[in-house]
C-alpha positions, 0 to 999 in steps of 0.5 A, spaced: 500 500 500 502 506 497 503 511 503 500 518 501 503 523 506 498 529 508 500 536 506 505 540 511 504 547 510 508 549 516 514 545 513 513 548 506 513 555 509 520 553 513 523 550 507 521 556 502 525 561 507 531 557 508 533 554 501 537 559 499 541 560 506 542 552 506 545 553 499 550 558 501 552 554 507 553 548 502 557 552 498 561 554 504 562 547 506 565 545 499 570 551 499 572 550 506 573 542 506 576 543 499 581 548 502 583 544 508 584 537 505 588 540 499 592 546 502 596 542 507 601 548 509 595 553 512 596 558 517 593 555 524 588 561 524 586 560 517 585 553 519 581 554 525 576 559 521 575 554 516 573 548 521 569 553 525 565 554 518 565 546 518 562 546 525 557 551 523 554 548 517 554 541 521 549 544 527 545 548 522 543 542 517 542 538 524 537 543 526 534 544 519 532 537 519 530 537 526 525 543 525 522 540 518 521 533 522 517 537 527 513 541 522 511 534 519 504 531 521 505 526 527 503 520 522 508 522 517 514 523 520 518 517 519 515 517 511 518 524 511 525 521 513 525 515 509 523 519 503 529 525 504 535 520 505 540 526 503 537 531 508 538 525 513 545 523 511 548 530 510 546 531 517 550 525 519 556 524 515 560 530 512 561 527 505 553 528 504 553 535 506 555 538 499 549 535 496 544 540 499 547 545 494 543 541 489 536 543 492 536 549 488 535 545 482 528 543 483 527 551 482 529 551 475 523 552 471 526 547 466 526 541 471 519 542 473 516 539 467 512 533 468 512 530 462 515 523 461 521 525 457 522 531 461 522 527 467 527 522 464 531 528 462 531 531 469 533 524 472 539 524 468 541 531 470 540 530 477 545 523 476 550 527 473 550 533 478 550 528 484 555 523 481 560 529 480 559 531 487 559 524 490 566 523 486 569 529 488 568 529 496 569 521 496 576 523 493 577 529 498 575 524 504 579 518 502 585 523 501 584 526 508 585 519 511 590 516 506 596 520 505 599 520 511 598 512 512 604 507 512 604 504 505 598 508 502 598 508 495 593 514 495 597 520 497 595 526 492 588 528 490 590 526 483 591 519 485 585 519 489 580 522 484 583 517 479 581 511 484 574 514 485 573 514 478 575 507 476 571 505 482 565 508 481 565 505 474 566 498 477 573 498 473 578 498 479 584 497 476 588 496 483 593 500 482 591 505 488 587 502 493 585 505 501 589 502 506 586 505 512 579 503 515 575 509 514 578 509 507 575 502 506 569 504 508 569 510 503 570 505 498 564 501 500 560 507 500 563 509 493 562 502 490 554 502 492 553 509 490 557 507 483 552 501 482 546 506 483 548 512 479 551 508 473 545 503 473 539 509 474 543 513 469 544 508 464 537 505 464 534 512 464 538 514 458 536 508 454 529 509 455 529 516 453 533 514 446 528 508 445 522 513 446 524 518 441 526 513 436 519 510 436 516 517 436 520 519 430 519 512 426 511 514 427 512 521 424 515 518 418 510 512 417 504 516 418 505 521 412 506 514 408 500 511 410 496 517 409 498 518 402 499 510 400 492 510 396 493 516 392 500 514 390 501 512 383 508 510 383 509 503 382 514 499 387 520 499 382 519 507 382 518 508 389 525 511 392 528 506 397 530 509 404 536 507 408 536 507 415 535 513 419 541 516 422 541 516 430 543 523 430 537 525 425 532 521 430 534 524 436 534 531 433 527 530 430 524 527 436 519 532 440 521 535 447 514 533 449 510 528 446 504 530 449 505 537 446 507 534 439 501 529 439 496 535 441 498 539 436 
């Protein structure tokens, strides 16, 4: 049975007024954490201020989650938590905190379309954005715990980024690998996320391409069917058409199938 949550006007009011502030904190977290990990010879006072920024973002994200849960109707609180995993994880694990900057993607008009093709396109866009941030922050987190460990093979950001990319792509050459317990936990997280992201994006892209190919074939066959009775050409005189190139199929497909059919 599908659970239908009740409207939560107070939570919606809160979210509308805190989205921009949380976006700014997410950007601040990305910058501060990147500088701390990538710049090793920071002055102590600069490092202290950056750590303060990280602490503030953590406290604010936890407080925001608590407020939003408290503003949710009593019977829907667990449903809200289960349907907002990024919000929960960003309050618990630093590596997910940067994902809060993606909440403003929902405010882009193009991403608010509800047609089937638009929804699948939005999924691909979200998957790409999440993949970039996910790989980047797993690389930073792994580098921070690996570079000073005995026998470590990941000692620079380039090596960490290379390891993260080949791991999330389920290739895993084995030339670089984590040796610490936190680094291996990040590796497990990266593998699980890679399977989910790559699988979702691949299936969505294939579905979108198949739908557009089908629409173009229908649009090519309809005029031929309508004019078949009036055509005076013989089979020998009819031009033989070759296969339609993939680029032409995708270019001629309508962005919104519903709009195309109505017109």
